[in-house]
C-alpha positions as CSV (number, residue, x, y, z in Angstrom):
1,M,0.1,0.0,-0.1
2,E,1.2,3.6,-0.6
3,V,0.1,7.3,-0.1
4,I,0.9,9.1,-3.2
5,V,0.1,13.1,-2.3
6,E,-0.4,15.3,-5.8
7,P,-0.7,18.6,-4.0
8,D,-1.5,20.6,-6.8
9,V,-3.1,18.4,-9.3
10,D,-6.4,20.3,-9.5
11,Y,-4.8,23.4,-10.1
12,H,-2.3,22.2,-12.7
13,E,-5.4,20.2,-14.5
14,H,-8.5,22.6,-14.2
15,V,-7.7,26.1,-12.4
16,Y,-4.3,27.2,-14.2
17,P,-5.8,26.6,-18.0
18,L,-8.9,28.3,-17.4
19,L,-6.9,31.1,-15.8
20,I,-4.7,31.1,-18.9
21,E,-7.3,30.9,-21.3
22,K,-9.4,33.9,-19.5
23,L,-6.7,36.3,-19.0
24,A,-4.5,35.9,-22.2
25,D,-6.5,38.6,-23.8
26,D,-7.1,40.9,-21.0
27,S,-3.7,40.6,-18.8
28,S,-0.1,41.9,-19.6
29,H,2.4,39.2,-21.3
30,T,4.2,38.8,-18.3
31,A,1.4,38.0,-16.2
32,V,0.3,34.9,-18.5
33,E,4.2,34.0,-18.5
34,Q,3.9,33.8,-14.6
35,L,0.9,31.6,-15.1
36,E,2.6,29.2,-17.2
37,S,5.3,28.9,-15.1
38,A,3.1,28.3,-12.1
39,R,0.9,25.8,-13.9
40,Y,4.4,24.0,-14.9
41,C,5.5,23.9,-11.7
42,S,2.2,22.7,-9.9
43,G,2.7,19.6,-11.7
44,Q,6.1,18.4,-10.6
45,P,5.7,17.8,-6.6
46,I,4.3,14.3,-6.8
47,Y,5.7,12.3,-3.9
48,V,5.1,9.0,-1.7
49,L,4.3,9.9,1.5
50,Y,4.1,6.6,3.2
51,S,4.6,3.0,2.1
52,F,4.0,-0.3,3.9
53,N,4.3,-3.8,2.2
54,C,2.6,-6.6,4.0
55,P,3.6,-10.2,2.6
56,C,1.8,-13.3,2.9
57,E,2.5,-14.0,6.6
58,I,0.5,-12.0,8.7
59,N,3.2,-11.8,11.3
60,T,5.9,-10.0,9.4
61,C,4.7,-7.0,7.9
62,V,7.4,-4.4,7.1
63,E,6.9,-0.6,7.2
64,N,8.8,1.3,4.8
65,T,9.1,5.3,5.0
66,P,10.9,7.1,1.6
């Protein structure tokens, strides 16, 4: 079993694309570049928070932390 954390996935997939689309015509070029950079960065920090292996024998479970 693993607990995988994707903290900014919702922003990466939904919020930033809409902001970029909506603000592209009304904002400065710099603002759009900053939003695109933020979107790129938001897709990066995915990590395993907790990992646990349990073999067939119940009394031999092993806890793994990254």
